[in-house]
N, CA and C of each residue as an Amber inpcrd file, in Angstrom:
protein
   303
 110.6180000  50.8870000  98.9920000 109.6190000  51.5680000  98.4180000
 108.5410000  51.0930000  98.6870000 108.2310000  49.8440000  99.2650000
 106.9320000  49.4220000  99.4890000 106.3170000  50.0600000 100.4870000
 107.1080000  50.3940000 101.7350000 106.7200000  51.1660000 102.8400000
 105.7130000  52.4360000 102.4190000 106.4550000  53.2960000 101.4890000
 105.8450000  54.5400000 100.8980000 104.5510000  54.6020000 100.1720000
 104.3560000  53.1030000  99.3220000 103.2150000  52.7380000  99.0920000
 102.0900000  52.4470000  99.9200000 102.3840000  51.4940000 100.9080000
 101.4400000  51.3090000 101.7190000 101.2070000  52.6470000 102.7230000
 101.7830000  53.3980000 103.2640000 101.4970000  54.6960000 103.8040000
 100.6670000  55.2630000 103.0540000 100.8220000  55.6600000 101.7160000
 100.0040000  56.6340000 100.4460000  98.7440000  55.8410000 100.6400000
  98.6170000  54.8230000 100.7460000  97.1120000  54.2300000 100.5500000
  96.6640000  54.2370000 101.7950000  97.2440000  54.1940000 102.8360000
  96.6310000  54.3710000 104.1820000  96.2920000  55.7250000 104.5590000
  96.8460000  56.7120000 104.0220000  96.4360000  57.9860000 103.9970000
  95.0260000  58.2210000 103.0380000  94.9820000  57.6920000 102.1710000
  93.8740000  57.9910000 100.9880000  92.3950000  57.5460000 101.9710000
  92.8180000  56.1650000 102.3880000  91.6390000  55.5520000 103.2700000
  90.9960000  55.8550000 104.3860000  92.2240000  56.6380000 105.3280000
  91.8240000  57.3090000 106.2050000  91.3670000  58.7200000 106.3310000
  91.3760000  59.1890000 105.1090000  91.2060000  60.7170000 105.1260000
  89.6300000  60.7350000 105.3720000  89.4460000  61.9450000 105.9280000
  88.3240000  62.2710000 106.2480000  87.3220000  63.4020000 105.3340000
  86.3710000  63.0580000 105.0110000  85.6170000  63.8840000 103.9510000
  84.4320000  64.7080000 104.3280000  84.5090000  66.0940000 104.1810000
  83.6390000  66.9840000 105.1940000  82.9340000  66.9970000 103.9610000
  81.4580000  66.7100000 104.4820000  80.3540000  66.9190000 103.6330000
  79.8400000  68.4560000 103.8800000  80.4670000  69.1810000 104.7420000
  79.7870000  70.3920000 104.9210000  78.9090000  70.5480000 105.9410000
  78.1740000  69.3230000 106.9240000  77.3570000  69.4760000 107.7150000
  78.1350000  69.7630000 109.1220000  79.5090000  69.6250000 109.3460000
  79.9240000  69.7600000 110.4850000  80.7600000  70.9240000 110.5750000
  81.1200000  71.7300000 111.2240000  81.9410000  72.9540000 111.6800000
  83.2740000  72.6740000 111.7780000  84.2900000  72.5070000 110.8510000
  85.3530000  72.6460000 111.3160000  86.0500000  73.3600000 112.5060000
  87.1920000  72.5030000 113.4710000  87.4590000  73.2180000 114.3870000
  88.8050000  73.8930000 114.2290000  89.3870000  73.8770000 113.0740000
  90.4100000  74.4940000 112.4810000  90.2740000  76.0210000 111.9490000
  88.9680000  76.1720000 111.5600000  88.5460000  77.0540000 110.5950000
  88.6310000  78.5510000 111.5220000  89.0630000  79.5240000 110.5940000
  89.2520000  80.7530000 111.1070000  88.3660000  81.5780000 111.3100000
  87.5690000  82.2450000 112.4890000  86.1460000  83.0880000 112.4190000
  86.8180000  84.2980000 111.4380000  85.7910000  84.8710000 110.6120000
  86.0070000  86.1210000 110.1370000  85.7080000  87.1150000 111.2400000
  86.6290000  88.0760000 111.1500000  86.1980000  89.3910000 112.0470000
  85.4530000  90.5260000 111.8790000  84.4820000  90.6920000 112.2840000
  83.4620000  91.5400000 112.1010000  84.1740000  93.2010000 112.4270000
  83.9620000  94.2140000 111.8310000  84.1050000  95.2720000 111.9160000
  82.9800000  96.1300000 112.8480000  83.3470000  97.1170000 113.5610000
  81.7060000  97.7630000 114.1290000  81.2070000  98.3830000 113.4610000
  81.7800000  99.0450000 112.2820000  80.8300000  99.8680000 111.4510000
  80.9380000  99.1670000 109.9210000  81.1450000  97.7120000 110.0640000
  81.3010000  97.2360000 108.6720000  80.2050000  97.4790000 107.5160000
  78.9020000  97.4830000 107.8040000  77.9590000  97.7850000 106.7980000
  78.1660000  99.4510000 106.4470000  78.1160000 100.2420000 107.2590000
  78.5750000 101.5150000 106.6890000  79.8270000 101.6530000 105.9320000
  80.8850000 100.9890000 106.1630000  81.9730000 100.9250000 105.0600000
  81.3810000 100.4020000 103.6390000  80.6490000  99.3780000 103.8640000
  80.0880000  98.5770000 102.4590000  79.1390000  99.5480000 101.7260000
  78.6190000 100.3310000 102.6010000  77.3740000 101.2400000 101.8640000
  78.2430000 102.1620000 101.1500000  79.0970000 102.8040000 101.5700000
  80.0270000 103.6660000 101.1020000  81.0250000 103.5820000  99.9580000
  81.1550000 102.4160000  99.8630000  81.4880000 101.9770000  98.4180000
  81.0760000 102.4540000  97.0870000  81.6970000 103.0800000  96.3450000
  80.8640000 103.5160000  94.9330000  80.5050000 102.3480000  93.9350000
  79.3310000 102.5560000  93.2400000  78.9650000 101.4440000  92.7190000
  78.8400000 101.7120000  91.0070000  79.8010000 102.7130000  90.8880000
  79.7180000 103.2130000  89.2770000  80.6760000 102.2010000  88.7140000
  80.4610000 102.4630000  87.3010000  81.1140000 101.2970000  86.1660000
  82.3770000 102.2850000  86.0510000  82.5800000 103.6810000  86.2620000
  83.7410000 104.3360000  86.1470000  84.0670000 105.0830000  87.4050000
  85.1010000 105.5080000  87.5080000  85.1870000 106.0930000  89.3020000
  86.3780000 107.2860000  88.5770000  85.7600000 108.2930000  89.4840000
  86.7700000 109.5720000  89.1340000  88.0890000 109.6770000  90.3680000
  88.0190000 108.6880000  91.1590000  88.9910000 109.0330000  92.4590000
  89.3500000 107.5070000  92.5670000  90.5490000 107.5120000  92.9650000
  91.1940000 106.4850000  93.1690000  91.7610000 106.2460000  94.4850000
  91.2650000 105.1500000  95.1610000  91.5350000 105.0800000  96.5270000
  93.1700000 104.3360000  97.0440000  94.1710000 104.2500000  95.6350000
  95.0540000 103.6020000  95.5940000  96.0830000 104.6860000  95.5860000
  95.7120000 105.9070000  95.4140000  96.5300000 107.4170000  95.0920000
  96.3170000 108.2250000  96.3260000  97.2730000 108.5660000  96.8780000
  96.8070000 109.5950000  97.8510000  96.7510000 110.9480000  97.5190000
  96.9300000 111.4300000  96.2150000  96.7520000 112.7370000  95.3670000
  95.8310000 112.5260000  94.4330000  95.6470000 113.6730000  93.3870000
  94.7970000 113.5330000  92.3600000  95.7190000 113.1120000  91.3920000
  94.9890000 111.9300000  90.3670000  96.1510000 111.3760000  89.4490000
  96.0550000 112.0640000  88.2110000  97.1350000 112.0670000  87.4880000
  97.4310000 113.1800000  86.4050000  97.4900000 112.3570000  84.8990000
  97.7070000 111.1670000  84.9420000  98.1500000 110.3370000  84.1270000
  97.5420000 108.7980000  84.2070000  96.7130000 108.5260000  83.2010000
  96.8180000 107.1420000  83.1370000  96.9140000 106.4660000  81.5960000
  97.8840000 105.7700000  81.5850000  98.1810000 105.0030000  80.2740000
  97.6100000 103.4170000  80.1970000  97.0900000 102.9510000  79.1970000
  96.9110000 101.5950000  79.0590000  97.7780000 100.9710000  77.7100000
  98.8110000  99.6380000  77.9400000  99.2550000  99.3800000  76.8480000
  98.7120000  98.2000000  76.3640000  99.1060000  98.1970000  75.3510000
  98.7840000  96.8370000  74.5430000  99.3130000  95.2430000  75.0590000
  99.8180000  95.5280000  75.9740000 100.4580000  94.1070000  76.6160000
  99.4820000  93.9610000  78.2750000  98.4110000  94.5440000  78.3000000
  97.4000000  94.6760000  79.5620000  97.9180000  95.2390000  80.5870000
  99.0240000  96.1590000  80.5210000  99.0560000  97.0400000  81.6050000
  98.6260000  98.4450000  81.8700000  98.2850000  98.8640000  83.0500000
  97.7410000  99.9490000  83.1750000  98.8320000 100.8010000  84.3920000
  99.1000000 101.8780000  83.7770000 100.2330000 102.7830000  84.4230000
  99.4290000 104.0480000  84.7090000  99.6430000 104.4150000  86.1330000
  98.9890000 105.5730000  86.7310000 100.1390000 106.2790000  87.6600000
  99.8260000 107.9740000  87.2580000 100.5600000 108.6300000  88.0090000
  99.9570000 109.6330000  88.8240000 100.1950000 110.3410000  89.6360000
  99.7590000 111.2330000  90.2400000 100.5700000 112.6750000  90.8180000
  99.9550000 113.5180000  91.1780000 100.8030000 114.9010000  91.2580000
 101.8620000 114.9100000  92.5390000 101.6030000 114.0820000  93.2040000
 102.6230000 113.7760000  94.4600000 103.7210000 112.9430000  94.1680000
 103.8360000 112.6050000  92.9740000 105.0780000 111.6320000  92.4750000
 105.0170000 110.3440000  92.6680000 104.1920000 109.8040000  92.6730000
 103.8400000 108.1420000  92.8180000 103.5630000 107.6570000  91.4290000
 104.1580000 106.2640000  90.8260000 103.8120000 105.9470000  89.7130000
 103.5040000 104.1930000  90.1040000 102.3090000 103.8890000  89.7880000
 101.9360000 102.6240000  89.9840000 101.7440000 101.7260000  88.5280000
 102.1510000 100.5100000  88.3540000 101.8140000  99.5930000  87.3900000
 100.9440000  98.7100000  88.0640000  99.8620000  98.4980000  86.8490000
  98.6500000  97.6090000  87.1250000  98.6450000  96.4420000  86.0730000
  98.2820000  95.2620000  86.3490000  98.1420000  94.3120000  85.3440000
  96.4780000  93.8650000  85.0310000  96.0500000  94.0700000  84.0930000
  94.4690000  93.8310000  83.2410000  94.5720000  92.3110000  83.7380000
  93.4210000  91.7020000  84.3010000  93.2400000  90.1850000  84.6250000
  91.8150000  89.8760000  84.2070000  91.9500000  89.1940000  82.9370000
  90.5620000  89.2880000  82.3080000  89.6730000  88.1960000  83.1460000
  88.3820000  89.1620000  83.1310000  87.4350000  88.2830000  84.1560000
  87.4810000  88.2790000  85.6440000  88.6720000  89.0890000  86.2790000
  89.1570000  89.3290000  87.4890000  89.3460000  90.7250000  88.1530000
  89.4310000  91.3750000  86.9170000  89.5180000  93.1570000  87.3320000
  91.1810000  93.5180000  87.1320000  91.8400000  94.4630000  87.9470000
  93.2600000  94.6350000  87.9190000  93.9590000  94.1420000  88.9640000
  95.2690000  94.1000000  88.8630000  95.8200000  93.3880000  90.1050000
  97.0310000  94.5420000  90.0480000  97.4680000  95.2040000  91.2870000
  98.6150000  95.9690000  91.2650000  99.7630000  95.2190000  91.3390000
 101.0940000  95.8310000  90.4120000 102.0900000  95.1100000  90.4510000
 103.3690000  95.8660000  90.8250000 103.5370000  97.0330000  90.5660000
 104.6650000  97.6290000  91.2600000 104.7520000  99.2580000  91.2320000
 105.2790000  99.7190000  92.5580000 104.9510000 101.3760000  92.9010000
 106.6400000 102.1620000  92.6280000 106.5830000 102.9810000  92.3190000
 107.8010000 103.7480000  92.2120000 107.3510000 105.3200000  92.6050000
 108.3350000 105.7640000  93.3800000 108.2680000 107.1520000  93.6580000
 109.1860000 108.0560000  93.0690000 108.6350000 109.0010000  92.2860000
 109.5310000 109.5360000  91.1060000 109.9590000 110.9830000  91.6350000
 109.3270000 111.9080000  92.2810000 109.9130000 113.2800000  92.6960000
 109.2240000 113.3670000  93.9210000 109.6550000 112.9050000  95.0660000
 109.0620000 113.4880000  96.3680000 109.6130000 114.5450000  97.1310000
 108.7360000 115.0730000  97.6440000 109.3730000 116.4040000  98.1010000
 109.5410000 116.3740000  99.6330000
């Protein structure tokens, strides 16, 4: 057991503290899309939306439950469950295909 304590104490003393001034060699570079600015400008800025980018067709039903779930259904038979996360927005939970043709 004493070996593990020695190794653990060596790891703590030998660890490198990054102060943000040096670039880390292992960090990923973010990929820049050719028309990224145009994509960002086309995102709606309204507080309420009339179109969902998560459904392929027109949304027919939206239900909010007391347990912070939102259920949406569209005309093409897709049923989606969402969870409200206070302070963060909503998170996708589950997708069902009800009546596909």
